[in-house]
TORPA-984346 format. One record per residue (C-alpha): residue in three letters; residue number from 1; x, y, z negated. Coordinates in steps of 0.25 Angstrom, whole numbers. Layout:
<atoms>
{ALA; NUM; {X; Y; Z}}
...
</atoms>
This chain:
<atoms>
{MET; 1; {0; -1; -1}}
{ARG; 2; {7; 12; 4}}
{ALA; 3; {5; 28; 3}}
{ALA; 4; {7; 39; 12}}
{TYR; 5; {16; 45; 2}}
{GLY; 6; {27; 47; 12}}
{SER; 7; {35; 38; 20}}
{ARG; 8; {38; 28; 16}}
{TRP; 9; {26; -55; 67}}
{ARG; 10; {29; -76; 70}}
{THR; 11; {43; -77; 73}}
{ARG; 12; {52; -65; 76}}
{ARG; 13; {54; -60; 92}}
{THR; 14; {70; -61; 95}}
{ALA; 15; {79; -50; 91}}
{ALA; 16; {77; -44; 104}}
{LEU; 17; {63; -41; 103}}
{ALA; 18; {65; -36; 88}}
{LEU; 19; {74; -26; 92}}
{LEU; 20; {66; -23; 104}}
{LEU; 21; {54; -19; 95}}
{ALA; 22; {62; -13; 85}}
{LEU; 23; {68; -3; 96}}
{ALA; 24; {53; 0; 102}}
{LEU; 25; {47; 4; 90}}
{PRO; 26; {49; 17; 85}}
{VAL; 27; {54; 16; 71}}
{ALA; 28; {50; 24; 61}}
{SER; 29; {63; 25; 52}}
{ALA; 30; {76; 17; 51}}
{CYS; 31; {70; 7; 41}}
{ALA; 32; {58; 4; 50}}
{THR; 33; {60; -11; 55}}
{ASN; 34; {53; -16; 65}}
{THR; 35; {49; -31; 69}}
{SER; 36; {41; -39; 79}}
{GLU; 37; {35; -54; 76}}
{ASN; 38; {26; -61; 84}}
{ALA; 39; {10; -59; 80}}
{ALA; 40; {-4; -61; 84}}
{GLY; 41; {-12; -58; 96}}
{GLY; 42; {-21; -62; 105}}
{GLY; 43; {-29; -51; 111}}
{GLY; 44; {-42; -44; 106}}
{ALA; 45; {-53; -37; 117}}
{ALA; 46; {-47; -27; 126}}
{GLY; 47; {-48; -13; 123}}
{LYS; 48; {-50; -15; 108}}
{PRO; 49; {-40; -9; 98}}
{GLY; 50; {-28; -17; 94}}
{THR; 51; {-32; -28; 104}}
{GLY; 52; {-23; -33; 115}}
{GLY; 53; {-10; -29; 110}}
{LYS; 54; {4; -36; 108}}
{ALA; 55; {8; -32; 96}}
{ILE; 56; {2; -28; 81}}
{GLY; 57; {11; -19; 72}}
{PHE; 58; {13; -18; 58}}
{ILE; 59; {20; -7; 50}}
{PHE; 60; {25; -7; 37}}
{VAL; 61; {28; 4; 27}}
{GLY; 62; {42; -3; 21}}
{PRO; 63; {49; -17; 22}}
{LYS; 64; {44; -31; 26}}
{ASP; 65; {50; -36; 15}}
{ASP; 66; {48; -28; 4}}
{TYR; 67; {41; -37; -6}}
{GLY; 68; {28; -28; -6}}
{TYR; 69; {20; -21; 4}}
{ASN; 70; {26; -22; 17}}
{GLN; 71; {30; -37; 15}}
{ALA; 72; {17; -41; 13}}
{ALA; 73; {12; -33; 26}}
{TYR; 74; {23; -37; 33}}
{GLU; 75; {21; -52; 32}}
{GLY; 76; {5; -49; 35}}
{SER; 77; {12; -45; 48}}
{GLN; 78; {18; -59; 51}}
{GLU; 79; {5; -66; 49}}
{VAL; 80; {0; -59; 59}}
{ALA; 81; {12; -61; 67}}
{LYS; 82; {6; -76; 65}}
{ALA; 83; {-6; -74; 67}}
{PHE; 84; {-6; -68; 80}}
{PRO; 85; {8; -74; 86}}
{ASP; 86; {4; -67; 100}}
{LEU; 87; {5; -53; 97}}
{LYS; 88; {19; -46; 91}}
{VAL; 89; {19; -41; 78}}
{LEU; 90; {27; -28; 76}}
{THR; 91; {30; -24; 61}}
{ALA; 92; {37; -11; 57}}
{GLU; 93; {43; -8; 43}}
{ASN; 94; {47; 3; 34}}
{VAL; 95; {36; 13; 43}}
{PRO; 96; {35; 25; 35}}
{GLU; 97; {21; 31; 33}}
{ASP; 98; {21; 43; 43}}
{ASP; 99; {24; 44; 57}}
{ASN; 100; {33; 34; 59}}
{ALA; 101; {23; 23; 57}}
{THR; 102; {14; 29; 67}}
{ARG; 103; {28; 29; 77}}
{ILE; 104; {29; 14; 73}}
{MET; 105; {14; 11; 76}}
{GLU; 106; {16; 17; 90}}
{GLY; 107; {27; 10; 93}}
{MET; 108; {21; -3; 89}}
{ILE; 109; {9; 0; 99}}
{SER; 110; {20; 4; 108}}
{GLN; 111; {24; -12; 107}}
{GLY; 112; {9; -15; 110}}
{ALA; 113; {4; -17; 97}}
{LYS; 114; {-11; -15; 95}}
{ILE; 115; {-13; -18; 81}}
{ILE; 116; {-5; -11; 69}}
{PHE; 117; {-6; -12; 54}}
{ALA; 118; {0; -1; 47}}
{THR; 119; {2; -7; 34}}
{SER; 120; {6; 5; 25}}
{TYR; 121; {-3; 14; 17}}
{GLY; 122; {3; 26; 23}}
{HIS; 123; {3; 22; 38}}
{LYS; 124; {-11; 25; 38}}
{ASP; 125; {-10; 38; 44}}
{PRO; 126; {-1; 33; 55}}
{ALA; 127; {-7; 21; 59}}
{LEU; 128; {-21; 31; 60}}
{LYS; 129; {-13; 40; 69}}
{VAL; 130; {-9; 28; 78}}
{ALA; 131; {-22; 23; 78}}
{ALA; 132; {-28; 35; 83}}
{ALA; 133; {-16; 35; 94}}
{HIS; 134; {-19; 20; 98}}
{PRO; 135; {-35; 17; 99}}
{ASP; 136; {-31; 3; 104}}
{VAL; 137; {-22; 0; 94}}
{VAL; 138; {-27; -5; 81}}
{VAL; 139; {-21; 3; 66}}
{VAL; 140; {-23; -5; 55}}
{GLN; 141; {-18; 2; 41}}
{GLN; 142; {-16; -4; 28}}
{GLY; 143; {-21; 1; 15}}
{ASN; 144; {-28; 14; 17}}
{LEU; 145; {-42; 17; 16}}
{VAL; 146; {-46; 26; 26}}
{ASP; 147; {-59; 37; 29}}
{GLY; 148; {-64; 44; 41}}
{ALA; 149; {-64; 43; 56}}
{LEU; 150; {-54; 31; 59}}
{PRO; 151; {-49; 26; 73}}
{PRO; 152; {-56; 14; 77}}
{ASN; 153; {-41; 5; 77}}
{PHE; 154; {-38; 10; 64}}
{GLY; 155; {-40; 2; 50}}
{THR; 156; {-37; 1; 37}}
{TYR; 157; {-36; -12; 29}}
{PHE; 158; {-31; -17; 14}}
{GLY; 159; {-33; -27; 2}}
{THR; 160; {-38; -25; -11}}
{VAL; 161; {-24; -27; -15}}
{TYR; 162; {-28; -22; -30}}
{GLU; 163; {-36; -34; -33}}
{PRO; 164; {-24; -45; -33}}
{VAL; 165; {-17; -31; -40}}
{TYR; 166; {-28; -32; -51}}
{LEU; 167; {-26; -48; -53}}
{ALA; 168; {-12; -45; -53}}
{GLY; 169; {-16; -36; -65}}
{ILE; 170; {-19; -47; -72}}
{VAL; 171; {-7; -56; -71}}
{ALA; 172; {-1; -42; -77}}
{GLY; 173; {-10; -39; -87}}
{LYS; 174; {-10; -55; -92}}
{THR; 175; {7; -55; -93}}
{THR; 176; {10; -43; -96}}
{LYS; 177; {16; -42; -112}}
{SER; 178; {17; -28; -115}}
{ASN; 179; {4; -24; -108}}
{LYS; 180; {12; -15; -99}}
{LEU; 181; {10; -17; -83}}
{GLY; 182; {18; -10; -74}}
{TYR; 183; {15; -4; -59}}
{VAL; 184; {25; 3; -50}}
{TYR; 185; {17; 10; -38}}
{ALA; 186; {20; 20; -27}}
{PHE; 187; {10; 30; -24}}
{PRO; 188; {-4; 31; -29}}
{ILE; 189; {-12; 28; -20}}
{SER; 190; {-25; 21; -22}}
{GLN; 191; {-19; 8; -18}}
{THR; 192; {-9; 9; -28}}
{LEU; 193; {-20; 14; -39}}
{ASP; 194; {-28; 3; -36}}
{ASN; 195; {-17; -7; -39}}
{ILE; 196; {-13; -2; -51}}
{ASN; 197; {-26; -1; -58}}
{ALA; 198; {-30; -14; -52}}
{PHE; 199; {-17; -19; -59}}
{GLN; 200; {-21; -13; -72}}
{LEU; 201; {-34; -18; -71}}
{GLY; 202; {-31; -34; -69}}
{ALA; 203; {-22; -32; -79}}
{LYS; 204; {-32; -25; -90}}
{SER; 205; {-43; -34; -88}}
{VAL; 206; {-34; -45; -94}}
{ASN; 207; {-27; -37; -103}}
{PRO; 208; {-33; -23; -108}}
{ASP; 209; {-19; -19; -113}}
{ALA; 210; {-12; -18; -101}}
{LYS; 211; {-7; -6; -94}}
{THR; 212; {-2; -3; -81}}
{TYR; 213; {11; 7; -80}}
{THR; 214; {12; 15; -68}}
{VAL; 215; {25; 19; -61}}
{ASN; 216; {24; 26; -47}}
{THR; 217; {34; 25; -38}}
{SER; 218; {29; 35; -27}}
{SER; 219; {36; 24; -16}}
{TRP; 220; {32; 12; -12}}
{CYS; 221; {45; 7; -11}}
{ASP; 222; {57; 14; -18}}
{PRO; 223; {64; 3; -27}}
{GLY; 224; {71; 13; -35}}
{LYS; 225; {58; 18; -40}}
{GLN; 226; {52; 6; -41}}
{LYS; 227; {63; 2; -51}}
{ALA; 228; {63; 14; -59}}
{ALA; 229; {46; 12; -60}}
{VAL; 230; {49; -2; -65}}
{ASP; 231; {60; 1; -76}}
{SER; 232; {50; 13; -79}}
{LEU; 233; {38; 3; -81}}
{LEU; 234; {47; -8; -88}}
{ALA; 235; {53; 2; -100}}
{GLN; 236; {37; 4; -102}}
{GLY; 237; {35; -10; -106}}
{VAL; 238; {29; -14; -92}}
{ASP; 239; {31; -30; -93}}
{VAL; 240; {23; -32; -79}}
{VAL; 241; {26; -23; -67}}
{SER; 242; {18; -21; -54}}
{GLN; 243; {19; -11; -42}}
{HIS; 244; {14; -5; -29}}
{GLN; 245; {24; -4; -21}}
{ASP; 246; {28; -8; -7}}
{CYS; 247; {42; -14; -9}}
{THR; 248; {39; -23; -22}}
{ALA; 249; {54; -30; -26}}
{THR; 250; {60; -18; -34}}
{VAL; 251; {50; -19; -45}}
{ILE; 252; {48; -34; -44}}
{LYS; 253; {62; -35; -46}}
{ALA; 254; {63; -26; -55}}
{THR; 255; {53; -30; -65}}
{GLU; 256; {57; -45; -64}}
{ALA; 257; {72; -39; -67}}
{ALA; 258; {66; -35; -79}}
{GLY; 259; {58; -47; -84}}
{LYS; 260; {45; -42; -82}}
{TYR; 261; {33; -47; -74}}
{THR; 262; {30; -42; -60}}
{VAL; 263; {15; -42; -52}}
{GLY; 264; {19; -41; -37}}
{TYR; 265; {13; -33; -24}}
{HIS; 266; {12; -34; -10}}
{ALA; 267; {20; -48; -9}}
{ASN; 268; {24; -58; -17}}
{ALA; 269; {38; -56; -25}}
{GLN; 270; {39; -67; -34}}
{SER; 271; {51; -71; -29}}
{ILE; 272; {58; -58; -35}}
{ALA; 273; {51; -60; -48}}
{PRO; 274; {51; -74; -51}}
{LYS; 275; {49; -72; -67}}
{GLY; 276; {41; -59; -68}}
{TRP; 277; {31; -61; -56}}
{LEU; 278; {17; -63; -61}}
{THR; 279; {10; -59; -47}}
{GLY; 280; {7; -50; -37}}
{SER; 281; {-3; -45; -25}}
{GLU; 282; {2; -50; -13}}
{TRP; 283; {-2; -44; 0}}
{LYS; 284; {-6; -57; 12}}
{TRP; 285; {-9; -46; 23}}
{GLY; 286; {-9; -57; 34}}
{PRO; 287; {-22; -62; 36}}
{LEU; 288; {-30; -47; 36}}
{TYR; 289; {-18; -42; 47}}
{THR; 290; {-23; -55; 53}}
{LYS; 291; {-38; -53; 53}}
{ILE; 292; {-37; -36; 57}}
{VAL; 293; {-28; -42; 69}}
{GLN; 294; {-37; -51; 74}}
{LYS; 295; {-48; -43; 72}}
{THR; 296; {-40; -32; 81}}
{LEU; 297; {-36; -42; 91}}
{ASP; 298; {-51; -48; 90}}
{GLY; 299; {-55; -32; 96}}
{GLY; 300; {-63; -30; 85}}
{PHE; 301; {-54; -21; 74}}
{THR; 302; {-62; -7; 77}}
{GLY; 303; {-73; -7; 67}}
{SER; 304; {-69; -19; 61}}
{GLU; 305; {-67; -18; 46}}
{TYR; 306; {-52; -14; 46}}
{ASN; 307; {-55; -1; 52}}
{ALA; 308; {-56; 7; 38}}
{ASN; 309; {-52; 2; 23}}
{PHE; 310; {-55; -12; 25}}
{ARG; 311; {-50; -20; 13}}
{VAL; 312; {-50; -35; 11}}
{GLY; 313; {-48; -42; -5}}
{LEU; 314; {-52; -52; -15}}
{LYS; 315; {-66; -48; -10}}
{THR; 316; {-66; -51; 5}}
{GLY; 317; {-58; -63; 5}}
{ASP; 318; {-47; -58; 14}}
{ASN; 319; {-39; -51; 5}}
{PRO; 320; {-24; -48; 10}}
{PHE; 321; {-17; -51; -2}}
{VAL; 322; {-14; -62; -13}}
{GLN; 323; {-11; -64; -28}}
{SER; 324; {5; -67; -27}}
{PRO; 325; {10; -78; -35}}
{TYR; 326; {10; -79; -49}}
{GLY; 327; {22; -79; -58}}
{PRO; 328; {26; -88; -69}}
{ALA; 329; {22; -79; -80}}
{VAL; 330; {7; -79; -74}}
{SER; 331; {-2; -89; -84}}
{GLU; 332; {-12; -99; -79}}
{GLU; 333; {-23; -89; -86}}
{THR; 334; {-20; -76; -79}}
{LYS; 335; {-20; -84; -66}}
{LYS; 336; {-33; -86; -70}}
{LEU; 337; {-37; -72; -74}}
{VAL; 338; {-33; -69; -59}}
{GLU; 339; {-40; -78; -53}}
{GLU; 340; {-54; -74; -60}}
{ALA; 341; {-51; -60; -57}}
{ALA; 342; {-48; -63; -41}}
{ALA; 343; {-62; -70; -41}}
{LYS; 344; {-69; -59; -47}}
{ILE; 345; {-63; -50; -39}}
{ALA; 346; {-67; -58; -26}}
{LYS; 347; {-79; -59; -30}}
{ASP; 348; {-86; -46; -36}}
{SER; 349; {-75; -37; -44}}
{SER; 350; {-65; -29; -42}}
{PRO; 351; {-51; -23; -49}}
{PHE; 352; {-58; -12; -50}}
{ALA; 353; {-73; -17; -56}}
{GLY; 354; {-78; -7; -63}}
{PRO; 355; {-76; -1; -75}}
{VAL; 356; {-63; 5; -71}}
{VAL; 357; {-57; 17; -79}}
{ASP; 358; {-45; 25; -74}}
{GLN; 359; {-34; 29; -85}}
{ASP; 360; {-41; 43; -89}}
{GLY; 361; {-54; 34; -94}}
{LYS; 362; {-63; 38; -81}}
{VAL; 363; {-71; 26; -77}}
{GLN; 364; {-68; 25; -62}}
{VAL; 365; {-75; 12; -59}}
{PRO; 366; {-88; 9; -66}}
{ALA; 367; {-92; -3; -73}}
{GLY; 368; {-99; -12; -64}}
{THR; 369; {-94; -6; -52}}
{ILE; 370; {-83; -13; -41}}
{PRO; 371; {-79; -2; -34}}
{ASP; 372; {-76; -4; -18}}
{TYR; 373; {-63; -4; -11}}
{LYS; 374; {-62; 9; -7}}
{THR; 375; {-64; 15; -20}}
{ILE; 376; {-53; 6; -26}}
{GLU; 377; {-44; 12; -14}}
{SER; 378; {-48; 25; -19}}
{ILE; 379; {-43; 25; -34}}
{THR; 380; {-35; 35; -39}}
{TYR; 381; {-35; 33; -54}}
{PHE; 382; {-28; 24; -63}}
{VAL; 383; {-37; 13; -72}}
{GLU; 384; {-36; 14; -85}}
{GLY; 385; {-23; 6; -93}}
{VAL; 386; {-14; 11; -80}}
{VAL; 387; {-2; 20; -86}}
{GLY; 388; {3; 31; -77}}
{LYS; 389; {-3; 42; -70}}
{ILE; 390; {-6; 42; -54}}
{PRO; 391; {4; 53; -47}}
{SER; 392; {-3; 63; -42}}
{SER; 393; {6; 63; -30}}
</atoms>
């Protein structure tokens, strides 16, 4: 989940082709990387947006091996490659959230891309610009809520990741000895606030004394700031640390080195925290990416559910995330609590089922109320039990 706060697919083809693609694509910066892999195909109805093309493009704001957000998105692109072996998948890493993103997407279109996935929150405006300029290309953007008139070939999608974060909060609440949980986060966008609040609400549901201490880094991936954030939390007595960062390895390694517990995010990073790993919220984008591609190839994107604010989660049955494997410290009792909570959410509840009270004691969600997805993704407050203030900018 990205923010607009500044800059920030089966067998590989031969080295010569990879080089050709890299040279043909207008790279945004020295750190941008572009690769080509076999991907899917088929052809849709002639004249429909996103059909009849030879390629699918994916842009990522960070590296594809960050143990985090971008790695999960890249792995999803590789599943698309396997599902559609007749199409070429173009990928670009380290794409800033500015006009450089526009240039890279334009370069992919020049190579035959008729579907483009802009996977970072801050890629929305460049994606809208490209969609408006190329009505025959479907451009989908990951993570935003959008309103108003939109190009018919543009759409947004995301998953209700705050649901598994709530479940991970249950694990944290049952594991902590100090009743102090830590959360390292980048920017105070609603998606981030949703996750912090869901984590605290999950912990509190099984441990009324649990509190979540927050540290803001103002960056999606700054290892120095991440290490300092972990040190600050540990100094306050925190013994379980989670995060909303794009690259997650630094936070996890620092927490493991201190002998404390880790709750992961975006990808399974248990291998770098074998002792302290508890669980995590892990993106599995492949099925949803594949569904969007197939819908587009069939000529049915325009007017479909992906055109604005499409969301999938536990209730829809096709959620793009999974609960990461449990670590050795998680008891069978705790696993059962998580299973019961997940079933309840899937049936008729939500991590934000009322009453929900904010830090100032104000009731934000009345008792007996279950807010819809849009309401949850518009949250601008911390819930009771979260320690720290939301930055004003």
